[in-house]
C-alpha beads as a LAMMPS data file, in Angstrom:
LAMMPS data file: protein, C-alpha beads

303 atoms
302 bonds

1 atom types
1 bond types

-500.0 500.0 xlo xhi
-500.0 500.0 ylo yhi
-500.0 500.0 zlo zhi

Masses

1 110.0

Atoms # bond

1 1 1 -247.138 486.128 168.453
2 1 1 -247.112 482.691 166.896
3 1 1 -248.816 482.643 163.550
4 1 1 -250.661 479.276 163.826
5 1 1 -252.465 479.915 160.506
6 1 1 -249.118 480.088 158.702
7 1 1 -247.852 477.008 160.449
8 1 1 -250.935 475.093 159.245
9 1 1 -250.431 476.371 155.724
10 1 1 -246.771 475.305 155.742
11 1 1 -247.816 471.813 157.012
12 1 1 -250.290 471.517 154.051
13 1 1 -247.562 472.785 151.639
14 1 1 -245.226 470.078 152.920
15 1 1 -247.752 467.281 152.395
16 1 1 -248.504 468.397 148.828
17 1 1 -244.764 468.718 148.063
18 1 1 -244.043 465.289 149.347
19 1 1 -247.018 463.581 147.670
20 1 1 -246.764 465.639 144.441
21 1 1 -250.498 465.264 144.179
22 1 1 -253.317 467.244 145.831
23 1 1 -255.623 464.171 146.016
24 1 1 -253.045 462.002 147.727
25 1 1 -252.038 464.803 150.066
26 1 1 -255.616 465.492 151.101
27 1 1 -256.208 461.785 151.852
28 1 1 -253.032 461.743 153.993
29 1 1 -254.214 464.771 155.836
30 1 1 -257.667 463.397 156.299
31 1 1 -259.438 466.190 154.426
32 1 1 -261.091 466.660 151.072
33 1 1 -259.161 468.088 148.096
34 1 1 -261.013 471.391 147.478
35 1 1 -260.240 472.901 150.879
36 1 1 -256.609 471.822 150.572
37 1 1 -256.330 473.485 147.131
38 1 1 -257.934 476.644 148.559
39 1 1 -255.520 476.815 151.545
40 1 1 -252.548 476.336 149.276
41 1 1 -253.876 479.203 147.121
42 1 1 -254.215 481.373 150.212
43 1 1 -250.571 480.597 151.114
44 1 1 -249.344 481.455 147.560
45 1 1 -251.309 484.714 147.729
46 1 1 -249.872 485.603 151.112
47 1 1 -246.306 484.912 149.996
48 1 1 -246.984 486.432 146.573
49 1 1 -245.349 483.470 144.760
50 1 1 -246.543 480.402 142.937
51 1 1 -245.446 477.256 144.734
52 1 1 -246.847 474.511 142.499
53 1 1 -247.356 473.858 138.832
54 1 1 -250.688 472.098 138.620
55 1 1 -251.631 469.550 135.984
56 1 1 -253.721 466.433 135.443
57 1 1 -250.675 464.427 136.395
58 1 1 -250.278 466.094 139.787
59 1 1 -248.533 468.980 141.400
60 1 1 -244.967 469.854 140.724
61 1 1 -242.927 472.313 142.775
62 1 1 -241.964 475.581 141.108
63 1 1 -238.391 476.848 141.417
64 1 1 -239.490 478.970 144.452
65 1 1 -241.372 475.995 145.975
66 1 1 -238.337 473.751 145.653
67 1 1 -236.094 476.464 147.150
68 1 1 -238.168 476.827 150.364
69 1 1 -238.886 473.073 150.779
70 1 1 -235.717 472.240 152.798
71 1 1 -236.441 475.056 155.307
72 1 1 -240.047 473.879 155.664
73 1 1 -238.958 470.311 156.230
74 1 1 -236.514 471.356 158.957
75 1 1 -239.233 473.568 160.473
76 1 1 -241.573 470.576 160.565
77 1 1 -238.923 468.481 162.320
78 1 1 -238.534 471.119 164.954
79 1 1 -242.303 471.285 165.466
80 1 1 -242.354 467.526 165.984
81 1 1 -239.585 467.787 168.596
82 1 1 -241.533 470.605 170.277
83 1 1 -244.716 468.495 170.277
84 1 1 -242.828 465.559 171.824
85 1 1 -241.339 467.797 174.485
86 1 1 -244.784 469.187 175.369
87 1 1 -246.242 465.642 175.531
88 1 1 -243.434 464.538 177.809
89 1 1 -243.817 467.561 180.029
90 1 1 -247.534 466.840 180.436
91 1 1 -246.808 463.206 181.153
92 1 1 -244.381 464.261 183.969
93 1 1 -241.101 463.802 182.011
94 1 1 -238.211 466.089 183.107
95 1 1 -236.928 466.969 179.716
96 1 1 -235.089 465.850 176.567
97 1 1 -231.451 465.617 175.667
98 1 1 -230.405 465.337 172.019
99 1 1 -226.970 463.837 171.314
100 1 1 -225.161 463.762 167.944
101 1 1 -222.492 461.087 167.727
102 1 1 -220.072 459.465 165.345
103 1 1 -220.527 455.776 164.982
104 1 1 -217.419 454.713 166.955
105 1 1 -218.445 456.795 169.981
106 1 1 -221.837 455.012 169.959
107 1 1 -219.917 451.880 170.927
108 1 1 -217.084 453.344 173.061
109 1 1 -218.621 456.144 174.979
110 1 1 -222.471 456.435 174.828
111 1 1 -223.582 453.096 176.347
112 1 1 -222.087 453.886 179.778
113 1 1 -223.057 457.479 179.613
114 1 1 -226.651 456.848 178.821
115 1 1 -226.901 454.141 181.437
116 1 1 -225.715 456.655 184.015
117 1 1 -228.144 459.290 182.763
118 1 1 -231.079 456.877 183.153
119 1 1 -230.050 456.243 186.795
120 1 1 -229.591 459.975 187.610
121 1 1 -232.539 461.281 185.502
122 1 1 -235.140 458.491 185.205
123 1 1 -237.623 460.822 183.459
124 1 1 -235.151 462.212 180.921
125 1 1 -235.675 461.303 177.278
126 1 1 -232.370 460.891 175.428
127 1 1 -232.392 461.077 171.645
128 1 1 -229.364 459.948 169.737
129 1 1 -228.647 460.760 166.054
130 1 1 -225.602 459.584 163.982
131 1 1 -223.541 462.513 162.614
132 1 1 -220.180 463.037 160.889
133 1 1 -217.627 465.082 162.755
134 1 1 -217.945 468.011 160.340
135 1 1 -221.666 468.268 161.271
136 1 1 -221.059 468.601 165.001
137 1 1 -220.275 472.373 165.384
138 1 1 -223.007 473.616 162.991
139 1 1 -225.590 471.370 164.710
140 1 1 -224.588 472.678 168.107
141 1 1 -224.688 476.276 166.946
142 1 1 -228.126 475.793 165.388
143 1 1 -229.459 474.094 168.482
144 1 1 -230.267 470.928 166.703
145 1 1 -228.299 468.911 169.208
146 1 1 -227.266 469.502 172.879
147 1 1 -224.075 467.452 172.869
148 1 1 -221.749 466.165 170.138
149 1 1 -219.351 463.200 170.370
150 1 1 -217.009 463.471 167.482
151 1 1 -213.398 463.810 166.290
152 1 1 -212.817 467.412 167.315
153 1 1 -209.698 469.263 168.406
154 1 1 -208.444 472.798 168.608
155 1 1 -210.364 476.038 168.340
156 1 1 -214.101 475.388 167.523
157 1 1 -215.303 478.927 167.748
158 1 1 -216.220 481.315 170.532
159 1 1 -219.425 479.544 171.600
160 1 1 -218.440 475.887 171.280
161 1 1 -216.608 474.233 174.198
162 1 1 -215.030 470.818 173.987
163 1 1 -213.382 468.161 176.171
164 1 1 -211.131 465.405 174.704
165 1 1 -212.358 461.979 175.816
166 1 1 -210.359 459.329 173.963
167 1 1 -206.903 459.449 172.405
168 1 1 -205.131 456.665 170.549
169 1 1 -201.699 456.134 168.908
170 1 1 -201.527 456.007 165.208
171 1 1 -200.221 452.874 163.529
172 1 1 -199.743 451.707 159.933
173 1 1 -202.269 449.209 158.645
174 1 1 -201.112 447.235 155.512
175 1 1 -201.631 443.936 153.775
176 1 1 -199.623 441.109 155.381
177 1 1 -197.652 440.641 152.120
178 1 1 -196.656 444.328 151.805
179 1 1 -192.830 444.873 151.703
180 1 1 -192.998 447.046 154.905
181 1 1 -194.798 444.396 156.828
182 1 1 -191.426 442.690 157.624
183 1 1 -190.318 445.691 159.699
184 1 1 -191.056 445.939 163.391
185 1 1 -191.398 449.722 163.269
186 1 1 -192.017 452.138 160.425
187 1 1 -190.849 455.705 160.066
188 1 1 -193.312 458.168 158.725
189 1 1 -191.024 459.385 155.870
190 1 1 -190.846 455.759 154.561
191 1 1 -194.494 456.187 153.614
192 1 1 -193.781 459.083 151.186
193 1 1 -194.307 456.980 148.053
194 1 1 -197.052 454.729 149.437
195 1 1 -200.712 455.117 148.284
196 1 1 -202.812 455.954 151.407
197 1 1 -206.445 455.331 152.303
198 1 1 -207.424 458.437 154.224
199 1 1 -210.303 459.461 156.410
200 1 1 -212.171 461.961 154.207
201 1 1 -211.711 465.632 154.943
202 1 1 -215.408 466.464 154.445
203 1 1 -216.194 464.023 157.229
204 1 1 -213.607 465.150 159.796
205 1 1 -211.612 468.262 158.661
206 1 1 -209.568 468.598 161.810
207 1 1 -208.487 465.003 161.875
208 1 1 -207.578 465.050 158.140
209 1 1 -205.692 468.409 158.323
210 1 1 -203.690 467.318 161.347
211 1 1 -202.593 464.165 159.648
212 1 1 -201.623 466.010 156.395
213 1 1 -199.660 468.522 158.460
214 1 1 -197.841 465.738 160.295
215 1 1 -196.782 464.149 157.022
216 1 1 -195.588 467.451 155.603
217 1 1 -193.555 468.093 158.750
218 1 1 -191.874 464.780 157.991
219 1 1 -190.889 466.061 154.609
220 1 1 -193.516 464.770 152.204
221 1 1 -197.060 465.255 150.957
222 1 1 -199.014 462.020 151.266
223 1 1 -200.231 460.276 148.096
224 1 1 -203.968 459.827 148.762
225 1 1 -205.434 456.927 146.797
226 1 1 -208.871 456.844 148.511
227 1 1 -210.818 458.991 150.845
228 1 1 -213.366 457.034 152.960
229 1 1 -216.083 457.892 155.530
230 1 1 -214.960 455.748 158.459
231 1 1 -211.925 454.175 160.004
232 1 1 -213.531 450.723 159.488
233 1 1 -213.617 451.425 155.778
234 1 1 -209.849 452.266 155.869
235 1 1 -209.202 448.768 157.146
236 1 1 -211.543 447.248 154.574
237 1 1 -209.779 449.035 151.700
238 1 1 -206.366 447.941 152.990
239 1 1 -207.612 444.323 153.031
240 1 1 -208.589 444.748 149.326
241 1 1 -205.061 445.767 148.419
242 1 1 -206.068 449.399 147.859
243 1 1 -203.186 451.021 149.690
244 1 1 -202.076 451.393 153.346
245 1 1 -203.580 453.525 156.100
246 1 1 -202.635 455.398 159.192
247 1 1 -205.258 454.348 161.847
248 1 1 -205.760 454.355 165.596
249 1 1 -204.185 451.287 167.130
250 1 1 -207.517 450.201 168.738
251 1 1 -208.674 449.376 165.095
252 1 1 -206.731 446.033 165.364
253 1 1 -209.864 444.410 166.733
254 1 1 -211.590 445.083 163.341
255 1 1 -208.843 443.783 161.120
256 1 1 -209.212 440.655 158.979
257 1 1 -206.392 438.055 158.891
258 1 1 -204.687 439.532 155.791
259 1 1 -204.131 442.976 157.497
260 1 1 -201.250 443.673 159.897
261 1 1 -200.491 446.669 162.043
262 1 1 -197.023 448.130 162.622
263 1 1 -196.175 450.929 165.137
264 1 1 -194.502 454.153 163.952
265 1 1 -191.064 455.014 165.207
266 1 1 -192.418 458.389 166.366
267 1 1 -195.323 458.603 168.801
268 1 1 -198.344 460.191 167.067
269 1 1 -201.427 460.492 169.202
270 1 1 -204.790 461.665 167.840
271 1 1 -208.056 462.563 169.566
272 1 1 -210.467 459.904 168.436
273 1 1 -213.445 461.229 170.433
274 1 1 -214.232 464.583 172.091
275 1 1 -217.424 465.869 173.576
276 1 1 -218.569 469.339 172.499
277 1 1 -221.420 471.616 173.652
278 1 1 -222.636 475.141 173.107
279 1 1 -221.506 477.324 176.056
280 1 1 -223.879 480.123 175.119
281 1 1 -226.876 477.967 175.969
282 1 1 -226.841 476.882 179.630
283 1 1 -228.394 473.396 180.163
284 1 1 -228.211 471.792 183.630
285 1 1 -228.264 468.242 182.172
286 1 1 -225.431 469.122 179.722
287 1 1 -223.451 470.597 182.596
288 1 1 -224.071 467.401 184.614
289 1 1 -222.851 465.225 181.739
290 1 1 -219.700 467.294 181.305
291 1 1 -218.985 467.137 185.033
292 1 1 -219.405 463.399 184.877
293 1 1 -217.050 463.044 181.962
294 1 1 -214.473 465.271 183.579
295 1 1 -214.542 463.247 186.802
296 1 1 -214.234 460.026 184.863
297 1 1 -211.232 461.447 182.932
298 1 1 -209.583 462.554 186.222
299 1 1 -210.040 459.124 187.775
300 1 1 -208.382 457.484 184.735
301 1 1 -205.346 459.787 185.005
302 1 1 -205.001 458.971 188.687
303 1 1 -205.198 455.283 188.018

Bonds

1 1 1 2
2 1 2 3
3 1 3 4
4 1 4 5
5 1 5 6
6 1 6 7
7 1 7 8
8 1 8 9
9 1 9 10
10 1 10 11
11 1 11 12
12 1 12 13
13 1 13 14
14 1 14 15
15 1 15 16
16 1 16 17
17 1 17 18
18 1 18 19
19 1 19 20
20 1 20 21
21 1 21 22
22 1 22 23
23 1 23 24
24 1 24 25
25 1 25 26
26 1 26 27
27 1 27 28
28 1 28 29
29 1 29 30
30 1 30 31
31 1 31 32
32 1 32 33
33 1 33 34
34 1 34 35
35 1 35 36
36 1 36 37
37 1 37 38
38 1 38 39
39 1 39 40
40 1 40 41
41 1 41 42
42 1 42 43
43 1 43 44
44 1 44 45
45 1 45 46
46 1 46 47
47 1 47 48
48 1 48 49
49 1 49 50
50 1 50 51
51 1 51 52
52 1 52 53
53 1 53 54
54 1 54 55
55 1 55 56
56 1 56 57
57 1 57 58
58 1 58 59
59 1 59 60
60 1 60 61
61 1 61 62
62 1 62 63
63 1 63 64
64 1 64 65
65 1 65 66
66 1 66 67
67 1 67 68
68 1 68 69
69 1 69 70
70 1 70 71
71 1 71 72
72 1 72 73
73 1 73 74
74 1 74 75
75 1 75 76
76 1 76 77
77 1 77 78
78 1 78 79
79 1 79 80
80 1 80 81
81 1 81 82
82 1 82 83
83 1 83 84
84 1 84 85
85 1 85 86
86 1 86 87
87 1 87 88
88 1 88 89
89 1 89 90
90 1 90 91
91 1 91 92
92 1 92 93
93 1 93 94
94 1 94 95
95 1 95 96
96 1 96 97
97 1 97 98
98 1 98 99
99 1 99 100
100 1 100 101
101 1 101 102
102 1 102 103
103 1 103 104
104 1 104 105
105 1 105 106
106 1 106 107
107 1 107 108
108 1 108 109
109 1 109 110
110 1 110 111
111 1 111 112
112 1 112 113
113 1 113 114
114 1 114 115
115 1 115 116
116 1 116 117
117 1 117 118
118 1 118 119
119 1 119 120
120 1 120 121
121 1 121 122
122 1 122 123
123 1 123 124
124 1 124 125
125 1 125 126
126 1 126 127
127 1 127 128
128 1 128 129
129 1 129 130
130 1 130 131
131 1 131 132
132 1 132 133
133 1 133 134
134 1 134 135
135 1 135 136
136 1 136 137
137 1 137 138
138 1 138 139
139 1 139 140
140 1 140 141
141 1 141 142
142 1 142 143
143 1 143 144
144 1 144 145
145 1 145 146
146 1 146 147
147 1 147 148
148 1 148 149
149 1 149 150
150 1 150 151
151 1 151 152
152 1 152 153
153 1 153 154
154 1 154 155
155 1 155 156
156 1 156 157
157 1 157 158
158 1 158 159
159 1 159 160
160 1 160 161
161 1 161 162
162 1 162 163
163 1 163 164
164 1 164 165
165 1 165 166
166 1 166 167
167 1 167 168
168 1 168 169
169 1 169 170
170 1 170 171
171 1 171 172
172 1 172 173
173 1 173 174
174 1 174 175
175 1 175 176
176 1 176 177
177 1 177 178
178 1 178 179
179 1 179 180
180 1 180 181
181 1 181 182
182 1 182 183
183 1 183 184
184 1 184 185
185 1 185 186
186 1 186 187
187 1 187 188
188 1 188 189
189 1 189 190
190 1 190 191
191 1 191 192
192 1 192 193
193 1 193 194
194 1 194 195
195 1 195 196
196 1 196 197
197 1 197 198
198 1 198 199
199 1 199 200
200 1 200 201
201 1 201 202
202 1 202 203
203 1 203 204
204 1 204 205
205 1 205 206
206 1 206 207
207 1 207 208
208 1 208 209
209 1 209 210
210 1 210 211
211 1 211 212
212 1 212 213
213 1 213 214
214 1 214 215
215 1 215 216
216 1 216 217
217 1 217 218
218 1 218 219
219 1 219 220
220 1 220 221
221 1 221 222
222 1 222 223
223 1 223 224
224 1 224 225
225 1 225 226
226 1 226 227
227 1 227 228
228 1 228 229
229 1 229 230
230 1 230 231
231 1 231 232
232 1 232 233
233 1 233 234
234 1 234 235
235 1 235 236
236 1 236 237
237 1 237 238
238 1 238 239
239 1 239 240
240 1 240 241
241 1 241 242
242 1 242 243
243 1 243 244
244 1 244 245
245 1 245 246
246 1 246 247
247 1 247 248
248 1 248 249
249 1 249 250
250 1 250 251
251 1 251 252
252 1 252 253
253 1 253 254
254 1 254 255
255 1 255 256
256 1 256 257
257 1 257 258
258 1 258 259
259 1 259 260
260 1 260 261
261 1 261 262
262 1 262 263
263 1 263 264
264 1 264 265
265 1 265 266
266 1 266 267
267 1 267 268
268 1 268 269
269 1 269 270
270 1 270 271
271 1 271 272
272 1 272 273
273 1 273 274
274 1 274 275
275 1 275 276
276 1 276 277
277 1 277 278
278 1 278 279
279 1 279 280
280 1 280 281
281 1 281 282
282 1 282 283
283 1 283 284
284 1 284 285
285 1 285 286
286 1 286 287
287 1 287 288
288 1 288 289
289 1 289 290
290 1 290 291
291 1 291 292
292 1 292 293
293 1 293 294
294 1 294 295
295 1 295 296
296 1 296 297
297 1 297 298
298 1 298 299
299 1 299 300
300 1 300 301
301 1 301 302
302 1 302 303
């Protein structure tokens, strides 16, 4: 059974933790301070721990209180999502789809996809949140999102399924006065001594590791001068004279005048966007989206 009393106590705890003051928390909750203090004491007694250090200056979290705060915050977010889903169901909505997406996919993939969803499911609520590629699989496994659009490739685990959507050819981005800029094509081994601006591993491990492996297969370990959070940042750093970068060819549209692109002698394609979903949790809308994306991919190949 759902322990609604505990849920209320956790909600009160969160308010006090965020305000760091019982008086302000009570005002925010629309109640007086004494009942709030009593309810927090009941929670502490039930958990058999002290959650706050009380003083005239306010209420400071104890070590235990600080340790449980992130879990309570996540629980509160899930409750808000549940409340929204219930409200939409009562209002006649057909459901909610939560999408996690890297920034580039928000421009390249999502606009057309969401437009199509609105036509097919006029009562569907679509929620989009920006994520890094490294967050995609954990968020899908936890059920925080239903679909992920990110730089993903290879084995993602037993439950996570994926479908490559966009691929691009890697090119070399460099300042227009760089010695290599005079060449029409550049071999990968010629970059062995060049300082590189790389897409950070913590943001997209698969993308990073594949690029490192490709360089090592060409006989060198890349000299990484900077790790950045986006491909757009790679171009920006190159324009500042902070090294060169291996980037998807489509990034040419973002380049300032002092940055040039040169193709590699060998063809190196990378998955720039894939869609992923949790195969263990059937969802008719997710299945419809994947079918739509597969059909679109098939049409592209035929054309």
